[in-house]
C-alpha positions as CSV (number, residue, x, y, z in Angstrom):
1,M,50.0,127.7,-186.5
2,P,51.8,124.4,-186.2
3,G,52.0,124.4,-182.4
4,L,48.2,124.8,-182.1
5,R,47.6,121.6,-184.1
6,R,49.8,119.6,-181.7
7,Q,48.0,121.1,-178.7
8,D,44.6,120.2,-180.1
9,A,45.7,116.6,-180.8
10,G,46.9,116.5,-177.1
11,R,43.5,117.7,-175.9
12,R,41.6,115.2,-177.9
13,A,43.8,112.4,-176.5
14,L,43.2,113.7,-173.0
15,R,39.5,113.7,-173.6
16,R,39.6,110.0,-174.5
17,H,41.2,109.3,-171.1
18,V,39.4,111.8,-168.9
19,R,35.6,112.6,-168.8
20,W,33.9,114.9,-166.4
21,R,30.7,113.5,-164.9
22,F,28.8,113.3,-161.6
23,D,28.4,109.9,-159.9
24,R,25.8,110.3,-157.1
25,A,26.7,107.0,-155.4
26,A,30.4,107.9,-155.2
27,A,29.5,111.4,-153.9
28,V,27.3,109.9,-151.1
29,W,30.1,107.5,-150.1
30,T,32.6,110.3,-150.3
31,L,30.5,112.5,-148.0
32,G,30.1,109.6,-145.6
33,L,33.9,109.1,-145.5
34,F,34.4,112.8,-145.0
35,V,32.1,112.8,-141.9
36,L,34.0,109.7,-140.6
37,L,37.3,111.4,-141.1
38,V,36.1,114.6,-139.3
39,L,34.8,112.5,-136.4
40,L,38.1,110.6,-136.3
41,A,40.1,113.8,-136.3
42,T,38.0,115.6,-133.7
43,L,36.6,112.9,-131.3
44,G,39.3,110.3,-131.9
45,A,42.1,112.1,-130.2
46,G,42.5,109.4,-127.6
47,L,42.7,106.6,-130.2
48,G,46.5,106.9,-130.8
49,W,47.8,105.1,-133.8
50,I,44.3,104.0,-134.9
51,R,43.4,107.7,-135.5
52,S,46.4,108.4,-137.6
53,F,46.9,105.1,-139.4
54,V,43.2,104.4,-140.2
55,G,42.7,108.1,-140.9
56,D,45.5,107.9,-143.6
57,V,44.0,104.8,-145.2
58,L,40.6,106.5,-145.2
59,A,42.0,109.7,-146.6
60,V,43.3,107.9,-149.7
61,L,39.9,106.2,-150.1
62,W,38.2,109.6,-149.6
63,L,40.3,111.2,-152.3
64,H,39.6,108.3,-154.6
65,G,35.9,108.8,-153.9
66,L,36.2,112.5,-154.5
67,F,37.8,111.9,-157.9
68,A,35.3,109.1,-158.7
69,S,32.3,111.4,-158.1
70,A,33.6,114.0,-160.5
71,V,35.7,112.5,-163.2
72,W,36.0,109.2,-165.1
73,L,39.6,108.1,-165.6
74,R,40.9,104.8,-167.0
75,P,41.8,102.3,-164.2
76,P,43.9,102.5,-162.2
77,M,44.4,106.3,-162.6
78,R,42.0,107.4,-159.8
79,P,43.7,105.3,-157.1
80,L,47.1,106.4,-158.4
81,L,46.1,110.0,-158.3
82,A,44.8,109.6,-154.7
83,L,48.1,107.9,-153.7
84,A,50.1,110.6,-155.4
85,V,48.3,113.3,-153.4
86,G,49.0,111.4,-150.2
87,L,52.7,110.9,-151.1
88,A,53.0,114.6,-152.1
89,I,51.6,115.7,-148.7
90,E,54.1,113.4,-147.0
91,A,56.9,114.8,-149.0
92,V,55.9,118.4,-148.1
93,Q,55.8,117.3,-144.4
94,Y,59.4,116.0,-144.8
95,V,60.6,119.2,-146.5
96,N,58.9,121.3,-143.8
97,Q,60.6,119.2,-141.1
98,Q,64.0,119.5,-142.7
99,M,63.7,123.2,-143.3
100,G,62.3,123.9,-139.8
101,W,59.0,125.3,-141.2
102,Q,55.7,124.8,-139.4
103,V,52.1,125.0,-140.6
104,A,50.6,128.0,-138.7
105,S,47.0,126.9,-138.9
106,P,46.1,124.2,-136.3
107,V,43.3,123.0,-138.5
108,L,45.7,122.5,-141.4
109,R,48.1,120.7,-139.1
110,I,45.3,118.2,-138.2
111,V,44.1,117.8,-141.8
112,L,47.5,117.6,-143.5
113,G,49.6,116.4,-140.6
114,S,52.9,117.9,-139.5
115,T,55.3,115.0,-139.0
116,P,56.5,112.7,-141.8
117,D,56.3,109.0,-141.0
118,W,56.9,105.9,-143.0
119,L,53.8,104.3,-141.5
120,D,51.8,107.0,-143.2
121,V,53.3,105.8,-146.5
122,V,52.3,102.3,-145.6
123,A,48.7,103.5,-144.8
124,Y,48.6,105.3,-148.1
125,L,49.6,102.2,-149.9
126,I,46.9,100.1,-148.1
127,G,44.4,102.8,-149.1
128,F,45.6,102.6,-152.7
129,V,45.2,98.8,-152.8
130,L,41.7,99.1,-151.3
131,A,40.8,101.8,-153.9
132,C,42.1,99.5,-156.7
133,L,39.9,96.7,-155.3
134,L,37.0,99.0,-155.2
135,E,37.6,100.1,-158.8
136,R,37.7,96.5,-159.9
137,H,34.5,95.7,-158.0
138,M,32.7,98.7,-159.5
139,A,34.0,98.3,-163.0
140,G,30.9,96.7,-164.4
141,K,28.4,99.0,-162.6
142,P,27.2,102.1,-164.5
143,A,27.4,105.6,-162.9
144,V,24.1,107.0,-161.5
């Protein structure tokens, strides 16, 4: 079938750009960031903008680490993917606000947020830049 040949070629091209793997160092850092994010979300309630802004920066770095521990992508795809997830969450928050919808789960409201804010986008961009710098720094080091 002609369509299958084209699909197979696409899969081969994708395999050149994406490789599944396990990077132990990235997984450990990601776990540490996750613990920090949980502490910030639970114990950092009185920290105001630091909790939300720094939490959003760390969330992008956490997503980057999550991707880095499981998949190899050509730079700067992992930071871009982490940024895209953050921006998608922000877009969903905006749509929810415009439509009058609310997230029922209080845990999801803390994790995903409930109010769109341009400062969140700035925080995501800072996290993206830091993830790009991290990628550049780690470029020459092999995965464990």
